[in-house]
C-alpha positions in Angstrom: -0.1 -0.1 0.0 1.0 3.5 -0.8 1.4 6.0 2.2 0.0 9.2 0.8 0.6 11.4 3.9 2.1 14.3 2.3 4.7 15.7 2.9 6.9 19.0 2.6 7.7 19.7 -1.0 11.8 19.8 -2.3 13.5 20.2 -5.1 16.3 18.8 -4.7 17.8 16.7 -2.4 21.6 18.1 -2.3 22.5 21.3 -1.0 24.4 21.8 -4.3 23.2 23.7 -7.7 22.1 21.6 -11.1 23.7 23.5 -13.5 22.0 22.4 -17.9 23.8 23.0 -20.2 23.1 23.2 -23.8 25.6 21.5 -25.8 25.7 22.2 -29.9 25.7 18.4 -30.5 26.0 17.8 -34.5 26.0 14.5 -34.6 27.9 12.4 -38.1 25.2 10.8 -39.1 25.8 8.9 -42.5 24.4 6.4 -44.6 26.7 3.9 -43.3 24.4 3.1 -40.4 23.1 -0.6 -40.5 19.6 -1.5 -40.7 20.0 -3.8 -37.8 22.5 -1.0 -35.7 21.4 -2.5 -32.5 23.6 -6.0 -31.4 22.8 -7.1 -35.5 18.5 -7.7 -33.4 16.1 -6.1 -35.6 13.7 -6.5 -32.2 16.5 -4.2 -30.3 16.9 -2.2 -33.2 13.0 -1.4 -33.8 12.3 -1.0 -29.9 15.2 1.7 -30.0 14.2 2.8 -33.6 10.2 3.2 -31.9 11.1 5.4 -29.1 13.1 7.7 -31.1 10.6 7.8 -33.1 8.9 9.1 -30.2 11.5 11.8 -28.7 11.1 14.9 -31.0 7.1 15.6 -30.2 7.2 14.9 -26.8 10.3 16.9 -26.0 8.5 20.0 -27.9 5.3 19.1 -25.5 7.5 18.8 -22.8 8.7 22.5 -23.6 5.6 23.7 -24.1 4.5 22.5 -21.2 7.3 24.1 -19.0 7.5 27.3 -21.1 3.6 28.3 -19.7 4.8 29.0 -16.6 8.6 30.3 -16.9 6.9 33.8 -16.6 5.5 33.0 -13.7 8.7 31.7 -12.2 10.7 34.5 -13.2 8.2 37.2 -11.6 8.7 34.9 -8.3 12.6 35.1 -8.5 13.1 31.6 -8.9 16.6 32.9 -10.9 18.3 29.1 -10.4 15.6 27.1 -11.5 14.9 29.5 -14.5 18.6 28.9 -15.4 17.9 25.2 -15.1 14.6 26.1 -17.4 16.8 27.9 -20.1 19.1 24.7 -19.6 16.0 22.6 -20.7 14.6 24.1 -23.5 18.2 24.0 -25.3 19.1 20.2 -24.3 15.6 19.1 -26.0 15.8 21.9 -28.2 18.6 19.9 -30.0 17.0 16.0 -28.9 14.8 16.8 -31.0 16.8 18.0 -34.3 19.1 15.3 -34.2 16.3 12.4 -33.7 14.8 14.5 -36.9 18.2 14.1 -38.3 18.1 10.4 -37.5 14.8 10.2 -39.1 16.2 11.2 -42.7 18.6 7.7 -42.3 15.4 5.8 -41.5 13.8 7.2 -44.7 16.5 6.2 -46.7 16.8 3.0 -45.5 13.1 2.5 -46.6 11.1 3.5 -43.7 7.9 5.2 -44.6 7.5 7.0 -41.3 5.0 10.1 -42.0 1.8 8.6 -41.7 2.5 7.6 -38.0 4.1 10.9 -37.2 1.1 12.7 -37.9 -1.2 10.5 -36.0 1.5 11.1 -33.1 1.6 14.8 -33.3 -1.9 14.9 -33.5 -2.3 13.2 -30.1 -0.9 15.8 -28.8 -3.3 18.4 -29.5 -5.9 16.5 -28.3 -4.3 15.9 -24.9 -3.9 19.7 -24.6 -7.0 20.6 -25.3 -8.0 17.7 -23.1 -6.7 18.5 -20.3 -5.6 22.0 -18.0 -1.9 23.4 -18.1 -0.7 22.1 -15.0 -1.7 18.3 -16.1 0.4 19.1 -19.0 3.0 20.1 -16.6 2.4 17.0 -14.2 2.9 14.4 -17.8 5.8 15.9 -18.3 7.3 15.1 -15.3 6.4 11.5 -14.8 7.2 11.7 -18.6 10.7 13.0 -17.4 10.8 10.2 -15.3 10.8 7.5 -17.1 12.9 9.1 -19.4 15.5 9.5 -16.7 14.7 5.5 -15.7 15.7 4.7 -19.6 18.9 6.9 -19.5 20.3 4.9 -16.7 19.6 2.0 -17.9 21.2 3.3 -20.7 24.6 3.7 -18.9 24.3 1.0 -17.1 23.7 -1.4 -19.7 26.9 -0.1 -21.7 28.0 -3.8 -22.6 25.2 -3.8 -24.3 24.7 -0.9 -26.5 28.9 -1.5 -27.3 27.4 -3.8 -29.6 25.2 -0.8 -31.2 26.8 1.2 -34.5 28.9 4.5 -32.7 27.5 7.0 -34.5 24.0 5.4 -32.7 25.6 4.6 -29.7 26.8 8.8 -29.3 22.9 9.3 -30.2 21.4 7.3 -27.2 23.9 8.0 -25.1 24.3 11.8 -25.1 20.5 12.0 -25.3 20.3 9.7 -22.1 23.1 11.8 -19.7 21.2 14.9 -21.0 17.8 13.3 -19.8 20.1 12.2 -16.3 21.2 16.4 -16.6 17.8 17.8 -16.6 15.4 15.1 -14.8 14.4 16.8 -12.3 13.3 20.2 -13.9 9.3 19.2 -15.1 9.2 18.0 -11.4 10.8 21.3 -9.5 8.7 23.4 -11.8 5.1 21.5 -10.8 6.3 22.0 -6.9 6.5 25.7 -7.2 3.6 25.8 -9.2 1.1 23.5 -7.3 2.1 24.8 -3.8 -0.5 22.8 -1.7 0.7 19.1 -1.2 -3.2 17.3 -1.8 -3.5 19.2 -4.4 -0.1 18.4 -6.4 -0.1 14.7 -5.1 -3.9 14.1 -7.1 -1.7 16.5 -10.2 0.9 14.4 -10.3 -0.3 10.7 -10.2 -2.4 11.8 -12.9 0.3 12.8 -14.8 1.6 9.6 -13.9 -1.2 7.8 -15.7 -1.4 10.0 -18.7 1.9 9.7 -19.4 2.4 6.4 -18.2 -0.5 5.1 -21.1 0.6 7.4 -23.4 4.1 6.1 -23.7 3.3 2.6 -23.6 0.6 2.9 -26.5 2.5 4.8 -28.5 6.0 2.9 -27.9 4.5 -0.5 -29.4 3.0 1.2 -32.0 5.6 3.0 -33.4 7.6 -0.5 -32.9 4.8 -2.9 -34.4 4.6 -0.4 -37.1 8.1 -0.7 -38.2 8.3 -4.5 -37.6 5.4 -4.4 -40.2 7.1 -2.7 -43.1 9.7 -5.3 -42.3 8.1 -8.3 -42.4 8.8 -9.2 -38.7 6.4 -11.7 -37.4 5.3 -11.7 -34.2 7.0 -15.2 -33.6 10.1 -13.8 -35.4 10.4 -11.0 -32.9 10.0 -13.1 -30.0 12.7 -14.9 -31.3 15.3 -12.7 -31.7 14.2 -10.9 -28.3 14.8 -14.6 -26.8 18.5 -14.4 -28.7 19.3 -10.6 -27.1 18.4 -11.7 -23.5 21.3 -14.4 -24.3 23.8 -12.2 -25.3 23.0 -10.1 -22.6 23.4 -12.8 -20.0 26.2 -13.5 -21.9 27.5 -10.0 -21.2 27.2 -10.3 -17.3 24.5 -7.6 -17.7 21.3 -9.6 -17.3 18.1 -9.2 -18.8 15.8 -5.9 -19.8 12.5 -5.9 -19.4 11.0 -2.7 -20.6 7.7 -3.5 -18.5 9.2 -4.1 -15.0 12.1 -1.9 -15.3 11.1 1.2 -16.8 7.4 0.9 -16.6 6.5 -1.2 -13.2 9.3 1.3 -11.3 9.2 4.0 -12.6 5.1 4.2 -11.4 6.4 2.4 -8.5 9.1 5.3 -7.7 6.9 7.6 -8.5 3.5 6.8 -6.2 5.9 7.6 -3.1 4.3 11.0 -1.5 7.9 12.1 -0.6 9.6 11.1 -4.3 12.1 13.1 -6.1 14.0 12.3 -9.3 17.3 12.9 -7.8 16.5 10.1 -4.8 18.7 8.0 -7.3 21.6 10.5 -7.7 23.2 9.0 -10.7 24.3 12.3 -12.2 27.8 10.6 -12.6 26.7 8.4 -14.7 26.3 11.8 -16.8 29.4 13.2 -16.0 31.5 10.1 -17.0 30.2 10.1 -20.8 29.4 13.9 -20.9 33.6 14.5 -20.7 34.3 11.9 -22.9 31.8 13.1 -25.7 32.3 16.7 -25.5 36.9 15.8 -26.2 35.5 14.0 -28.9 33.4 16.5 -30.6 36.0 19.4 -30.1 38.5 16.4 -31.5 36.5 16.1 -34.7 35.6 19.7 -35.3 39.3 21.2 -35.0 39.8 18.4 -37.7 37.2 19.3 -39.7 38.4 23.8 -39.6 41.6 21.7 -40.3 
């Protein structure tokens, strides 16, 4: 049973300020990226491609949801959170752009994406008409919790991601690192703009219900659409998935189940009234990768200039 006794709000679990940095990333996508770019697996690749298709429109919705409250927070003089919000906007904008650049690779591989993307974009229009602004923000905070869990899993599954095409590995891990870096921003905004703890708990739990349903449905739809275009049957999809789980065991990282490790874990932790995204202080995962990623990005830039 979940204890629903409200507790005093907080916006950090540590005293130090957390910086959210916008980085001028432009990945060197090219036609050499293979169709099965993750572990030579259609199942792992299409699950990853499926969630990739959700990012640009999803992240623009996240930005709109937070931006709605920006002037209110500026008027309240919350300069630290405002600075984090601006970094959040910059990061999400670059994520959307890079994933849309990857869409061109998928199109070049023969995938038809536009019908799905039109339906997916339309679902946000309906969602924003159906719910008031604070519920958009609550769905964003819950969505950011899911993406942060997926991000941490990506780093903890690094031996498996090392089986990916190097450009795609960089896309996934760069995005993951920045999702960890800004994972509390929307949640902290919700804490500020819905100060009543009982109302806030109701709003954020409702937002979780919306986000979990939305993510599960559209991730399945995207993956199904891609698999169908590949001509992959359900039996083939499952058999290849079993091969991937065997590979993961051989790599020493164990099996990964999206339903258990993203949805169930995400929902259970989020239902705690005293939950905060930084309860799981995994910032070091992002910091270690970003240091190396930035060094390689700058070296590549110098080579291009020379």
